[in-house]
C-alpha positions in Angstrom: 0.0 0.0 0.0 1.5 3.3 -1.0 1.2 6.4 1.1 1.0 9.1 -1.5 -0.3 12.5 -0.6 -2.8 14.1 -3.0 -1.5 17.3 -4.6 -3.3 20.4 -3.3 -3.7 23.3 -5.6 -5.1 26.7 -4.5 -6.7 28.7 -7.3 -7.3 32.4 -6.5 -9.3 34.5 -8.9 -12.1 37.1 -8.4 -13.7 36.1 -11.8 -16.2 33.5 -10.5 -16.7 32.1 -14.0 -13.0 31.7 -14.7 -12.4 30.3 -11.2 -15.1 27.7 -11.6 -14.0 26.7 -15.1 -10.4 26.1 -13.9 -11.7 24.2 -10.9 -13.8 21.9 -13.2 -10.9 21.5 -15.7 -8.5 20.4 -13.0 -11.1 18.1 -11.4 -11.8 16.4 -14.8 -8.2 16.1 -16.0 -6.1 15.4 -13.0 -6.3 14.0 -9.5 -5.7 17.1 -7.5 -7.4 18.5 -4.4 -8.5 21.9 -5.5 -9.3 24.8 -3.2 -10.8 27.9 -4.9 -10.7 31.4 -3.3 -12.2 34.6 -4.7 -9.7 36.9 -2.7 -6.1 36.9 -1.8 -7.1 37.4 1.8 -8.9 34.1 1.9 -6.0 32.3 0.3 -3.6 33.7 2.9 -6.0 32.6 5.7 -5.8 29.0 4.5 -2.0 28.8 3.9 -1.8 26.5 7.0 -3.3 23.8 4.7 0.2 23.8 2.9 -0.8 23.8 -0.7 1.6 22.3 -3.2 1.0 25.1 -5.8 -1.0 28.3 -5.9 -2.4 29.7 -9.1 -3.0 33.4 -8.4 -4.8 36.1 -10.5 -2.8 39.3 -10.9 -5.9 41.5 -10.3 -8.2 40.6 -7.4 -10.4 43.7 -7.0 -13.4 42.7 -9.0 -15.5 41.8 -6.0 -14.1 44.4 -3.5 -12.2 47.5 -4.6 -10.3 47.4 -1.3 -9.2 43.8 -1.8 -5.5 43.0 -1.9 -4.3 42.6 -5.5 -2.4 39.5 -6.8 1.0 41.0 -6.5 0.5 42.0 -2.9 -0.8 38.5 -2.2 2.2 36.9 -3.9 4.6 39.0 -1.8 2.7 37.9 1.4 2.7 34.2 0.3 6.4 34.3 -0.3 7.1 36.0 3.0 5.0 33.3 4.8 5.8 30.2 2.7 8.7 30.9 0.3 8.8 27.2 -0.8 5.3 27.3 -2.4 5.4 27.8 -6.1 3.0 30.5 -7.3 1.9 30.7 -10.9 0.5 34.1 -11.7 -2.5 34.4 -14.0 -3.8 37.5 -15.8 -5.6 38.9 -18.8 -2.7 41.4 -19.0 -0.4 40.5 -21.9 2.2 43.0 -20.9 5.9 42.1 -20.4 6.3 44.6 -17.6 3.6 42.8 -15.6 5.1 39.4 -16.2 8.6 40.7 -15.3 7.3 42.3 -12.1 5.7 39.0 -11.0 8.9 37.1 -11.8 10.9 39.6 -9.8 8.7 38.7 -6.8 9.5 35.0 -7.2 6.5 33.8 -9.2 7.2 30.5 -10.9 5.6 31.7 -14.1 3.2 34.1 -15.6 0.3 32.8 -17.7 -2.0 35.0 -19.8 -5.7 34.1 -19.6 -6.6 32.7 -22.9 -8.0 29.5 -24.5 -4.6 27.9 -23.9 -4.3 28.9 -20.2 -5.3 25.6 -18.8 -2.7 23.7 -21.0 0.0 26.2 -19.9 -0.9 25.7 -16.3 -0.7 22.0 -16.6 2.7 22.2 -18.2 3.8 24.5 -15.4 2.6 22.1 -12.7 4.4 19.2 -14.4 7.6 21.4 -14.5 7.2 22.2 -10.8 7.1 18.5 -9.9 10.1 17.7 -12.1 12.1 20.5 -10.4 11.1 19.1 -7.0 12.3 15.7 -8.0 15.6 17.1 -9.2 16.0 19.0 -5.9 15.4 15.8 -3.9 18.0 14.0 -6.0 20.5 16.9 -5.5 19.8 17.0 -1.8 20.4 13.2 -1.6 23.8 13.6 -3.4 24.8 16.5 -1.3 24.1 14.5 1.9 26.3 11.8 0.6 29.2 14.1 -0.2 
């Protein structure tokens, strides 16, 4: 009997339709535990659940003008749990926005489009490949 932990992914987006469509896509196409949040504040309140990956919208003020935006949320996530990979998601197709996110340690920046789900899946695969490489390197370093 294997003792494998199910991968937990947080999806944070104030666009209820997009949030639900991502949740459905992930539930239909992969065996992940998905937690969906409409605000960065709610995401931060649940960080103690230790998600494996967070998919975070760049703008998060569609519901509440005073809500924390995605970049502020990213900064707070990284301050609290630097090891959690965060994939930023936005309808903004501007290089400055992507660079700013990467500057704050986002794993990647994905533009909302008809191919967004495929890019997110590729990123998730890459994250787990990197984690395996890190484990292997740690093992070798412990042996040296």
